[in-house]
C-alpha positions in Angstrom: 38.3 -35.5 -8.9 38.0 -32.0 -7.3 36.5 -30.5 -10.5 34.0 -33.4 -10.7 32.8 -32.6 -7.2 32.5 -28.9 -7.8 30.5 -29.6 -11.0 28.3 -31.9 -9.1 27.9 -29.3 -6.1 27.0 -26.5 -8.6 24.5 -28.6 -10.5 22.9 -29.8 -7.3 22.6 -26.3 -6.1 21.3 -25.0 -9.3 18.5 -27.6 -9.2 17.5 -26.9 -5.7 17.4 -23.1 -6.4 15.4 -23.6 -9.7 12.9 -25.9 -7.8 12.4 -23.4 -4.9 11.9 -20.5 -7.5 9.4 -22.5 -9.5 7.3 -23.5 -6.5 7.1 -20.0 -5.1 4.9 -18.2 -7.8 2.4 -21.1 -7.7 1.8 -20.5 -3.9 1.5 -16.8 -4.3 -0.6 -17.1 -7.3 -3.2 -19.1 -5.6 -4.0 -16.6 -2.8 -3.4 -13.3 -4.5 -4.8 -13.6 -8.0 -7.5 -16.2 -7.5 -10.6 -14.5 -5.9 -12.4 -17.7 -5.4 -9.6 -19.0 -3.1 -9.7 -15.9 -1.2 -13.5 -16.4 -0.6 -12.8 -20.0 0.6 -10.3 -18.7 3.2 -12.6 -15.8 4.3 -16.2 -17.1 4.2 -18.7 -14.2 4.7 -20.0 -13.5 8.2 -23.5 -14.3 9.3 -25.6 -11.4 10.6 -29.1 -11.1 12.0 -31.9 -8.6 12.1 -35.2 -8.5 13.7 -38.1 -6.5 12.8 -41.7 -6.4 11.3 -42.4 -7.6 7.8 -43.3 -4.7 5.5 -43.5 -6.8 2.3 -42.4 -10.1 0.8 -42.7 -12.1 -2.4 -41.2 -15.5 -3.6 -37.9 -13.8 -4.0 -37.5 -11.1 -1.4 -38.4 -10.0 2.1 -38.6 -6.5 3.5 -38.3 -5.7 7.1 -38.8 -2.5 9.1 -36.0 -2.8 11.7 -36.2 -0.5 14.9 -32.8 0.3 16.3 -32.3 -1.1 19.8 -33.1 1.3 22.7 -30.3 2.5 24.7 -30.0 1.9 28.5 -29.5 5.6 29.4 -32.6 7.6 30.4 -31.7 10.3 28.1 -31.4 8.0 25.2 -34.6 6.2 26.1 -36.6 9.5 25.7 -35.6 9.9 22.0 -37.7 8.4 19.4 -36.4 5.2 17.9 -35.3 5.2 14.4 -36.8 2.8 11.8 -34.7 1.2 9.2 -35.8 -0.7 6.1 -33.8 -3.7 5.1 -34.4 -6.0 2.0 -33.2 -9.6 1.9 -33.1 -12.0 -1.1 -34.9 -15.2 -0.7 -33.6 -18.3 -2.5 -34.0 -22.0 -2.5 -31.4 -22.3 0.2 -33.3 -19.9 2.6 -35.0 -21.8 5.5 -38.4 -20.3 6.5 -40.0 -21.1 9.9 -43.6 -19.9 10.1 -46.0 -18.2 7.7 -44.8 -15.0 6.1 -47.4 -12.2 6.7 -47.1 -8.5 6.5 -47.0 -6.9 10.0 -45.7 -10.1 11.7 -42.4 -10.1 13.5 -39.5 -12.0 12.0 -35.9 -12.8 12.9 -33.6 -13.1 9.9 -30.1 -14.6 9.7 -28.3 -13.3 6.5 -25.1 -12.9 4.8 -23.9 -10.0 2.5 -22.8 -11.1 -1.1 -19.8 -9.4 -3.0 -22.2 -7.0 -4.4 -23.6 -5.7 -1.0 -26.9 -7.6 -1.3 -28.4 -9.1 1.8 -29.1 -12.9 1.2 -31.5 -14.5 3.8 -30.2 -17.8 5.1 -33.0 -18.3 7.6 -36.4 -16.5 8.4 -38.1 -17.2 11.6 -41.8 -15.6 11.9 -43.7 -15.0 15.1 -47.0 -13.5 15.3 
């Protein structure tokens, strides 16, 4: 009777250990080797930019963005630097107002895996 219970205990322990080892690589594989799973867990953050529309077409928008002025008096005397930013516009981009060169615009955007800025929404003010 002792040998039967030892065999049963060893078999049960082996099956539990094998099941645990079999389940472990699946959990690790899903997050470590599957880039799509990683993107779902860490969605890209939305950013925003405001500036003057330099150019646009049906698939892109270019803004001249002026850096915000500093609160110190010394910094306020320095000329503001202008940076050009380009955004891709697709069928999911919401545009409020009429795109027009020289108009002011606020753009909410995300950056894709290739470093391109994708416009989520564009709000144009005259």
